[in-house]
C-alpha positions, 0 to 999 in steps of 0.5 A: 532480501536482507533479514531485516527487510524480510522481518519488516515485511512480516510485521506489515503482513501481520498487522494487515492480516489481523484486520481481516480485510477483503480488499487492500490497497498498497501505495508504493509497492516497490518490488511487490514483495508485500503483495506476493506474501499477502496473496499467499495468505489469501488477501487481495492486494491491489497496488498503486504507483506513479512509476509504470515500470513497477507494473502497479495495478493502478497508475496514480498519485498518493495525493489524488487516489483514483478511487471512490470513498470507502473502496478498500478495507485497508490502505498501506504505504510502507516505506513510501511516505518518507519520500514526500514533503510534509505537506504532501504527506498530509494530503496523502494521509487524507486520501488514504483515509478517504478511500479506506 
């Protein structure tokens, strides 16, 4: 964990805390640091990823989120969208809006 990476997580957490959400979905959780930090502040975070080895709460694609409309107060995708082609990222954005 570098200082720069921790600062990034701090800013992400700060933005989410300001929204006072009850339910947060994080797409592409990586090692799970955001979820751990958010939980320490009493924020319920569920995670979604394609990779079962990351042990997400839900397996699935950002372009076809397996949730009903308005299921979450906040949907986050930190350092994940840059790995998607442009058109795919637009689909992921649409899904994030739909479930939030």
